[in-house]
C-alpha positions as CSV (number, residue, x, y, z in Angstrom):
1,M,69.2,-10.2,-30.3
2,A,68.1,-9.9,-26.7
3,A,66.3,-12.6,-25.0
4,P,62.5,-12.1,-24.5
5,P,61.3,-11.0,-21.1
6,Q,60.4,-13.7,-18.6
7,S,57.2,-12.2,-17.5
8,V,55.0,-9.2,-17.5
9,T,52.4,-8.1,-15.0
10,I,49.1,-6.1,-15.9
11,H,46.9,-4.5,-13.4
12,S,43.1,-3.8,-13.1
13,T,42.0,-0.3,-12.3
14,W,41.6,1.0,-8.7
15,R,38.2,2.5,-9.8
16,S,36.9,-0.9,-10.5
17,L,38.4,-2.7,-7.6
18,I,37.2,-0.1,-5.0
19,G,33.9,0.4,-6.6
20,G,33.2,-3.3,-6.6
21,A,34.2,-3.7,-3.1
22,L,32.1,-0.8,-2.0
23,T,29.1,-2.1,-3.8
24,G,29.5,-5.4,-2.0
25,I,29.8,-3.7,1.4
26,V,27.0,-1.2,0.9
27,L,24.5,-3.8,-0.2
28,T,25.5,-6.3,2.4
29,A,25.2,-3.6,5.2
30,A,21.8,-2.5,3.6
31,G,20.6,-6.0,3.6
32,L,21.7,-6.7,7.2
33,Y,20.0,-3.6,8.3
34,G,16.8,-4.5,6.5
35,V,16.8,-8.0,7.9
36,N,17.6,-6.7,11.4
37,R,14.6,-4.2,11.2
38,A,12.1,-6.1,9.2
39,G,13.0,-9.7,9.5
40,F,13.6,-12.0,6.6
41,H,11.1,-10.4,4.2
42,P,11.8,-10.8,0.6
43,V,13.2,-7.5,-0.3
44,P,15.9,-7.2,2.5
45,T,16.8,-10.8,2.2
46,V,17.4,-10.5,-1.6
47,V,19.5,-7.4,-1.1
48,L,21.5,-9.1,1.7
49,V,22.1,-12.1,-0.7
50,I,23.1,-10.0,-3.5
51,G,25.5,-8.0,-1.4
52,V,27.1,-11.2,0.0
53,I,27.5,-12.6,-3.6
54,V,29.0,-9.3,-4.9
55,A,31.5,-9.2,-1.9
56,L,32.6,-12.9,-2.4
57,A,32.9,-12.4,-6.1
58,M,35.2,-9.3,-5.5
59,L,37.4,-11.3,-2.9
60,F,37.6,-14.6,-4.8
61,D,37.2,-13.9,-8.4
62,Y,38.0,-10.3,-9.4
63,P,41.6,-9.9,-10.6
64,I,43.9,-7.3,-9.0
65,A,46.7,-8.3,-11.5
66,T,47.6,-11.0,-14.1
67,T,51.1,-12.0,-14.7
68,F,52.1,-13.5,-18.0
69,T,55.0,-16.0,-18.1
70,R,56.4,-18.4,-20.6
71,D,54.6,-21.2,-18.8
72,G,51.2,-19.6,-18.6
73,L,49.4,-16.9,-16.5
74,T,48.5,-16.3,-13.1
75,R,45.4,-14.3,-11.9
76,R,45.9,-12.7,-8.6
77,M,42.7,-12.0,-6.6
78,P,42.5,-10.5,-3.1
79,L,42.2,-13.9,-1.3
80,R,43.5,-16.3,-3.9
81,S,45.7,-16.9,-7.0
82,Q,44.9,-19.1,-10.0
83,H,47.4,-20.3,-12.5
84,F,46.6,-21.6,-16.1
85,A,49.2,-23.3,-18.3
86,W,49.1,-22.2,-22.0
87,D,48.0,-25.7,-22.9
88,D,44.8,-25.2,-20.9
89,I,43.8,-21.9,-22.3
90,D,41.6,-22.2,-25.6
91,Q,41.6,-18.5,-26.6
92,L,42.4,-15.1,-25.4
93,T,39.9,-12.4,-26.2
94,R,39.1,-8.9,-25.2
95,T,35.9,-7.6,-23.3
96,R,33.4,-5.4,-25.1
97,P,34.9,-2.0,-26.2
98,T,34.2,0.9,-24.0
99,M,33.2,4.4,-25.0
100,M,35.7,6.9,-23.5
101,R,34.0,9.7,-21.6
102,F,35.7,12.6,-23.2
103,D,37.2,11.4,-26.4
104,R,34.0,9.7,-27.6
105,E,36.1,6.9,-29.1
106,L,35.8,3.2,-28.8
107,A,38.6,1.9,-26.6
108,H,39.5,-1.8,-26.6
109,G,38.4,-3.7,-23.5
110,G,40.4,-5.9,-21.0
111,L,41.6,-9.3,-21.5
112,V,39.8,-12.6,-21.0
113,A,41.0,-16.2,-21.2
114,K,38.7,-18.9,-22.3
115,V,39.3,-22.1,-20.7
116,G,36.7,-24.8,-21.7
117,R,33.3,-23.2,-21.4
118,R,34.3,-20.7,-18.8
119,R,35.7,-17.1,-19.4
120,Y,38.1,-15.7,-16.8
121,L,38.7,-12.0,-16.6
122,L,42.4,-11.2,-16.5
123,I,42.2,-7.4,-16.5
124,D,39.4,-4.9,-16.7
125,Q,41.1,-2.2,-18.7
126,C,43.1,-2.2,-21.9
127,E,46.8,-2.4,-21.6
128,S,49.3,0.0,-23.3
129,A,50.8,-0.7,-26.6
130,D,54.2,-1.4,-25.0
131,E,52.7,-3.8,-22.5
132,F,50.8,-5.6,-25.3
133,D,54.1,-5.9,-27.3
134,T,55.8,-7.4,-24.1
135,I,52.9,-10.0,-23.6
136,V,53.3,-11.0,-27.3
137,E,57.2,-11.4,-26.7
138,V,56.6,-13.4,-23.4
139,V,53.9,-15.7,-24.9
140,E,55.1,-16.3,-28.4
141,H,58.9,-16.8,-27.9
142,E,60.9,-19.3,-29.9
143,G,60.1,-22.8,-28.2
144,A,57.0,-21.9,-26.4
145,P,55.2,-24.8,-24.6
146,G,52.5,-26.4,-26.6
147,E,51.1,-25.0,-30.0
148,W,49.1,-22.3,-28.4
149,K,49.9,-19.0,-30.3
150,G,46.7,-16.7,-30.0
151,V,47.9,-13.4,-28.4
152,S,49.2,-11.8,-31.5
153,M,45.6,-12.2,-33.1
154,L,44.2,-9.8,-30.5
155,P,43.4,-6.2,-31.4
156,R,46.4,-4.1,-30.8
157,P,45.7,-1.3,-28.2
158,G,45.9,2.3,-29.4
159,E,48.9,4.5,-28.7
160,K,46.8,6.7,-26.3
161,A,46.1,3.7,-24.0
162,T,47.9,4.3,-20.5
163,P,50.1,1.6,-19.0
164,T,48.4,-0.4,-16.2
165,W,51.4,0.0,-13.9
166,L,51.1,3.8,-14.0
167,Y,49.5,4.3,-10.6
168,R,51.0,1.3,-8.9
169,R,54.1,1.0,-6.6
170,R,57.5,1.5,-8.1
171,K,58.1,-2.3,-8.1
172,W,55.7,-2.7,-11.1
173,R,57.4,0.1,-13.1
174,P,59.4,-1.3,-16.0
175,E,63.2,-0.6,-16.1
176,W,62.8,1.8,-19.1
177,A,60.3,3.9,-17.4
178,S,61.8,7.3,-16.0
179,D,61.3,8.4,-12.4
180,R,58.9,11.2,-11.8
């Protein structure tokens, strides 16, 4: 029997990363323009504050990718990384299901780690069935640290779910994937 993989990395969508960044930039620019033209009146000041909050959230708390290893998981954001050991994580859950635009079917949401009272977004889209199976192999291998065994209880993604590495650089492509 082959040894389980050492790690697997899943990625957030470019659409949400670029959309969130543009939202923060546009709101901040509009707020700055309004404050510059009208002074610190309530509306331009609120727009500026919201824009800065969105921009900071995208830079410091919105995950680009999450790597699952035998020791825990690591969230990678644009300006920082955050590591959680499996013993620290209370539960893995999914975000709310999303309605696909053309299929009109409910698709499972992304992954969320619950640590204490906080919930940390790990990925904003549903991973493929193969990626899910690899995550289960990495997390629930023989002799896993601690007694945390919750990933196999998550709803399994459908076979139509596209892999999260599909539009990334070649370094994220698994060995079994063929070149295009």
